[in-house]
Z-matrix of the N, CA and C atoms (Angstrom, degrees):
N
C 1 1.456
C 2 1.530 1 108.88
N 3 1.308 2 116.23 1 134.62
C 4 1.454 3 121.69 2 -178.32
C 5 1.526 4 109.87 3 -91.28
N 6 1.330 5 116.15 4 133.00
C 7 1.459 6 121.33 5 177.88
C 8 1.529 7 108.87 6 -85.05
N 9 1.309 8 116.48 7 128.74
C 10 1.462 9 121.76 8 178.01
C 11 1.518 10 109.07 9 -87.95
N 12 1.311 11 115.14 10 132.63
C 13 1.456 12 119.30 11 176.82
C 14 1.524 13 109.05 12 -113.15
N 15 1.320 14 115.39 13 156.78
C 16 1.470 15 119.29 14 178.05
C 17 1.521 16 110.38 15 -60.04
N 18 1.333 17 116.58 16 -41.46
C 19 1.461 18 120.94 17 -179.18
C 20 1.528 19 110.69 18 -64.24
N 21 1.324 20 116.61 19 -42.18
C 22 1.463 21 120.98 20 178.96
C 23 1.518 22 112.16 21 -66.31
N 24 1.320 23 115.79 22 -40.66
C 25 1.464 24 119.64 23 178.48
C 26 1.524 25 110.94 24 -65.58
N 27 1.314 26 117.68 25 -40.08
C 28 1.467 27 121.31 26 178.42
C 29 1.528 28 110.33 27 -65.01
N 30 1.320 29 116.52 28 -42.20
C 31 1.462 30 120.92 29 177.85
C 32 1.532 31 109.93 30 -59.81
N 33 1.329 32 116.32 31 -46.51
C 34 1.459 33 120.94 32 179.72
C 35 1.518 34 111.13 33 -61.51
N 36 1.322 35 117.14 34 -43.83
C 37 1.471 36 121.24 35 177.60
C 38 1.519 37 110.87 36 -58.85
N 39 1.326 38 116.52 37 -43.79
C 40 1.462 39 121.21 38 -179.51
C 41 1.528 40 110.76 39 -61.21
N 42 1.319 41 116.32 40 -48.31
C 43 1.465 42 120.88 41 -179.53
C 44 1.524 43 110.83 42 -63.25
N 45 1.328 44 116.73 43 -46.86
C 46 1.463 45 119.93 44 -179.23
C 47 1.519 46 111.49 45 -63.33
N 48 1.320 47 118.45 46 -39.11
C 49 1.466 48 120.70 47 177.48
C 50 1.518 49 110.83 48 -61.19
N 51 1.323 50 117.07 49 -38.43
C 52 1.462 51 120.55 50 177.72
C 53 1.528 52 110.76 51 -66.76
N 54 1.324 53 116.29 52 -42.00
C 55 1.462 54 119.94 53 178.31
C 56 1.523 55 110.18 54 -63.38
N 57 1.334 56 117.00 55 -45.35
C 58 1.467 57 120.29 56 179.19
C 59 1.528 58 111.49 57 -59.44
N 60 1.317 59 117.34 58 -39.11
C 61 1.463 60 121.08 59 178.96
C 62 1.528 61 110.38 60 -66.98
N 63 1.315 62 117.62 61 -41.16
C 64 1.465 63 120.63 62 177.09
C 65 1.525 64 110.99 63 -61.92
N 66 1.326 65 116.18 64 -43.58
C 67 1.464 66 120.47 65 178.79
C 68 1.527 67 110.15 66 -63.49
N 69 1.320 68 117.08 67 -42.89
C 70 1.464 69 120.76 68 179.91
C 71 1.522 70 110.70 69 -60.38
N 72 1.317 71 116.80 70 -46.17
C 73 1.469 72 120.47 71 -179.26
C 74 1.529 73 111.67 72 -64.48
N 75 1.329 74 115.65 73 -43.03
C 76 1.463 75 119.40 74 179.53
C 77 1.524 76 110.82 75 -64.36
N 78 1.332 77 117.17 76 -41.42
C 79 1.459 78 120.29 77 179.12
C 80 1.522 79 110.90 78 -65.79
N 81 1.307 80 117.44 79 -40.04
C 82 1.460 81 120.96 80 178.41
C 83 1.533 82 110.52 81 -58.50
N 84 1.316 83 116.73 82 -44.67
C 85 1.468 84 120.73 83 178.71
C 86 1.523 85 111.11 84 -66.71
N 87 1.324 86 116.57 85 -40.02
C 88 1.459 87 120.85 86 -179.84
C 89 1.522 88 110.81 87 -64.40
N 90 1.329 89 116.87 88 -43.77
C 91 1.462 90 120.56 89 -179.09
C 92 1.519 91 112.10 90 -65.02
N 93 1.315 92 116.68 91 -28.83
C 94 1.461 93 119.99 92 177.07
C 95 1.527 94 111.45 93 -71.45
N 96 1.327 95 116.78 94 -19.42
C 97 1.467 96 121.08 95 -175.55
C 98 1.528 97 114.57 96 -103.66
N 99 1.340 98 117.42 97 -18.28
C 100 1.461 99 120.24 98 -172.74
C 101 1.523 100 112.05 99 -124.25
N 102 1.324 101 114.97 100 167.52
C 103 1.464 102 123.16 101 -173.87
C 104 1.529 103 112.93 102 -77.12
N 105 1.348 104 115.24 103 167.54
C 106 1.470 105 120.24 104 175.71
C 107 1.532 106 112.51 105 -60.05
N 108 1.335 107 117.80 106 -26.68
C 109 1.457 108 120.65 107 177.98
C 110 1.532 109 110.46 108 -63.18
N 111 1.322 110 115.88 109 -32.47
C 112 1.453 111 119.20 110 176.98
C 113 1.522 112 110.02 111 -63.79
N 114 1.319 113 116.33 112 -42.26
C 115 1.462 114 120.67 113 178.78
C 116 1.523 115 109.60 114 -59.92
N 117 1.318 116 116.94 115 -43.37
C 118 1.459 117 120.73 116 178.78
C 119 1.528 118 110.85 117 -62.78
N 120 1.321 119 116.81 118 -39.70
C 121 1.465 120 120.36 119 178.50
C 122 1.522 121 110.58 120 -64.63
N 123 1.313 122 117.81 121 -41.06
C 124 1.465 123 121.23 122 178.70
C 125 1.529 124 110.11 123 -65.53
N 126 1.329 125 117.12 124 -40.23
C 127 1.462 126 120.02 125 177.81
C 128 1.526 127 110.80 126 -62.15
N 129 1.334 128 117.12 127 -40.62
C 130 1.455 129 120.66 128 178.48
C 131 1.518 130 110.51 129 -66.90
N 132 1.318 131 116.59 130 -42.33
C 133 1.458 132 121.09 131 176.68
C 134 1.526 133 110.52 132 -57.86
N 135 1.318 134 116.79 133 -44.43
C 136 1.460 135 121.50 134 179.67
C 137 1.524 136 110.98 135 -61.67
N 138 1.319 137 116.75 136 -41.11
C 139 1.464 138 120.61 137 178.15
C 140 1.527 139 110.46 138 -63.12
N 141 1.329 140 117.06 139 -43.06
C 142 1.459 141 120.52 140 177.85
C 143 1.529 142 110.81 141 -65.04
N 144 1.319 143 116.96 142 -40.84
C 145 1.457 144 121.33 143 179.49
C 146 1.524 145 110.59 144 -61.82
N 147 1.327 146 116.29 145 -44.30
C 148 1.467 147 120.69 146 177.74
C 149 1.522 148 110.74 147 -61.44
N 150 1.316 149 116.04 148 -43.40
C 151 1.464 150 120.90 149 179.65
C 152 1.534 151 110.53 150 -60.71
N 153 1.310 152 117.32 151 -44.90
C 154 1.461 153 121.15 152 179.19
C 155 1.530 154 111.32 153 -66.41
N 156 1.324 155 116.97 154 -39.55
C 157 1.467 156 121.02 155 -179.05
C 158 1.524 157 111.38 156 -63.32
N 159 1.311 158 117.08 157 -31.85
C 160 1.461 159 120.69 158 179.38
C 161 1.520 160 112.12 159 -64.84
N 162 1.338 161 116.76 160 -21.47
C 163 1.459 162 121.21 161 -177.93
C 164 1.525 163 112.45 162 -107.94
N 165 1.317 164 117.26 163 3.08
C 166 1.460 165 122.09 164 -176.42
C 167 1.516 166 109.75 165 -86.04
N 168 1.323 167 117.33 166 138.36
C 169 1.469 168 120.16 167 -174.51
C 170 1.524 169 114.10 168 -92.72
N 171 1.327 170 119.62 169 -10.95
C 172 1.468 171 123.12 170 -179.14
C 173 1.521 172 111.66 171 55.25
N 174 1.324 173 116.59 172 37.25
C 175 1.457 174 121.16 173 175.07
C 176 1.509 175 115.56 174 75.17
N 177 1.291 176 117.55 175 9.57
C 178 1.478 177 120.24 176 -177.76
C 179 1.509 178 110.86 177 -88.98
């Protein structure tokens, strides 16, 4: 079992916030270039990804 530290959690938050910002910017540019059908496809992909993640064991 891995012990979580405040410093480690803060580091993870910082990295994830940067990743989320990169994804947001990339999606904003993509949406400016593609049709609403693309948005629907991404939403469906996200739903499938969530469904798969619920059944994923993460190596445990």
